[in-house]
N, C-alpha and C positions, 0 to 999 in steps of 0.2 A: 504495499500499501502508499502509495508518494504520501511524504509528508510537507512540497514544499506548495509555494504562495503560485495558485493558478491567477489567473489576467483573464480577465473583462472585458475590449473598448463598448465606445458607447457614441453617439451622435447627440447633439443636446444640445440647447438652445443658453446652455446655461454660458452667458458670455459677461461677465466683470464678477467686480470681488463683491461684489452686495449681492449678485447669485449665491456665489459662492459660497460666504457665510449662510444666505439661508435657507443654502439645501442645505449645510457642512449636519447640524446632528439628523438631518438623518439621513443617514450616509453616517457619522460615528456612533448612530444610537443604531443600526443593524447591526443583528449577529452576524458574527460573519461575515469582517470585513474588515479586512486584517488595516489600508492603506489605500490609500485615494487622492487620486488629484485633476482639476480636469484644464487640461491646455486651452486655454481663453487667445491665445493669440492663433491657433487653429482655425482656416473659415467653419469648420464644419464642433468647435468645439469639443473635440472628444475627452468622454468622459475614463478613463483608467481605475478597476477597482479592482486591487490584489486580496483576492478573499480564500478563504476556509468554510466548508457549507454552506453556503451562501447562494442558489439560483438566482440565472438571472432574473426570469421574470421576479421573485424579491427585491436583485437594485432597482431594475423598473418600478415597478408599487412607489420604494422609499421617495425617487426621484420623480414623480411622476406628484404624492400625495407634497410635496414640493412646489408644485403648484408646475411642471418645470416638464418638456417634452422630452422622451428621449427615447434615441434605436439601436437595437442592438446591430454591431455590425461585426459579436463574434458569427464561425462558419460553423 
């Protein structure tokens, strides 16, 4: 069984530090997320989530609860 972090990537509309601050509590409180970042300089506002034991759907749900759009880039 692998124990290393896995990574999901998503296209979002989290486009400024205020947006990052708004979504932070939702992602920080999500069980299974080890670390996350948003590349606000990228035109697609890529959210990268390192995780252990959380589903892609749960990450999407957390971001949507914060009021942001999110689209999976995972294959």
